[in-house]
Phi, psi and omega in degrees: 000121188263154186285148174242147183282142175252134186258150176228154183280129179244010187264200189297153181293137176277130174257103188284140179295161173263126189244118193291315184213076191286339192273129180248007178294132184249009175289174172234143181270150167290170180300313184293321177296321181294330173295313178292321182293322177297318178298322177290319174305314180300320178293319176287327175292326177269003175061043180284149182296313188216145166210133176257122177257109177265099184230137184297155174305128178082028182271344185091044184302311187305318178291334177288343182275343190299317180292330179286327179288327181292323180292322177293317182293335185280337183259007177074027177270156176257140192234139170231130168259120184245139178221148179297329194251132175308319182288337174285318177302316172302324182278325178282337187301309179294334181288323180287321186287329177284321183287337174232071188287351178259359173258143171288108175251124186256144172238132192235125175193167179306118175098352183297146180290330178279128186229343190296314188067038184246015180273164178286329174239117189237142166235124193214163169284158186295336179297329185284341174301336178296348179275353187234145179219135185039045188256331192242141171280323179229132178237124180252109182260107178272143178053062186291337175286351189279149168285140016258356192302303189299343186252001185241098184296336177292338186280317181293328170306312179299315179301312182290334187281335184279342178283150165303156184285331174232159173053052175244157180230134175245119174255121186259143174239136176197146170262338182224077181299138181288174185299310185305322174289326179285323172301312180308316186287317180300323172275007182058033174264358180222114181294144184203163175222137185253135182234101192275357190228153169288149189295335181275354172089009179259144179289166178284141176301126179271123185297148174252127183273130177239103178293130184232104177293147177064028186297323177299328181294317187288325177293321179294319184270358175064034182245152182284141181300153180294322182299323178292316175301317180292322177288330178296323180277344188247008186292160190293320182235095180294346182277347178291143171288158182233136191247113181249129176248140181228162184278346181222153179301314181304308179303306183309319188285315180289322188286326178293324180290324181284326175295320178305318180286310176300315184270353182052048183233122178269006178258032180255127183227148172255145180215142176202182196293334184268011184279121181294333181259023181309301183307309183303309182296314181302317176302310174307315178295321175294334174268017174065018172279345176241136180274323183232119175247116174268128184217159167272196188291359175306331178255023183288343183205157172087347180245142190239130173231144196282332186209091191224145158261147177239144188224137166240125168273131177062051178304346178268002176302148184293345180281347177259087172283175182307310183296316180292331180291325182287313182296322179298316174305323181289356176290332182273145175067040179269346182261144171296341175281334184210078186268011189231047183288155183274147177230125189227123175261113173262127189212169174236027174160133179297146178240158178304323179298314186297316187297313189288326179296318186292319179300312183295327176294316180300318179297325179287327180293320182297317185291331178284351180095022175260140177278000000 
């Protein structure tokens, strides 16, 4: 992959318009969400350098941003929401356009139809930030703990480079902060606000462990374990869609074909990062045209489906670290109409990541007022 030159604007300074009341969202924030939204707005108004918003999966982080974005547009600021995953940009873009219907909101990611990057409000993958220098007054980085952002120093460099040199504010969002951020919080080197509960008032689903003997044999044959089939026919709500996470692309493709035969269900589909029809399949699942979606970790975070059960095959695999397991579990129970989806880890031996993930979820529930 050859290097490409980066160009920067050297012309006159752009004066962005001030929008008196840009937000057209008619929803209401909960008391906890409002507290976080007020803190975000305060950070932007006072031009604070950094603020971390630590909010559990399903807390409604996007809606918490709306007052801060509104305040920024009111002051004539330029804003970028950056996220590591393309699928998250695709999901959030229509929501932002609806919430700020009078503002041109631009979505930038690999393969996106829009390419200029000239809007006042931009949502983009973190890789797209390499295109900007001294461009944004406010940078909101979603899922700062996610791959590839947390593991790629060039992306944090790009984020810093894209901010204006003076009077800028960076808002970090995460449900699973990495150790370095937790240390900064504990030493009071990073301002933060904690949101311990989901917006609908129900606790996070706690994963259940299912020991699966000879799991590797099933993985090699790409067939579902018998313990999974037993659970599948006995699950609490058979009307829920099923989201199955697996560690590899090859296993995802073969497993979906085998499940189609075994369950006699032609609505079983696999999706992964290399899938050319990825966007279409995810939308079909969201529209309830697919009953079971077998996926890799590309859908571990940032996407919302209204009523799903969640399964992980080979939960002890190294690709599933603690943060990934917590995020995957967070795909279940996100809707107030169905807030209690099941989460099942099929494994052939508990790992420290699995144990810590469940411990973390229980701790968040306790902090949120749930026993």
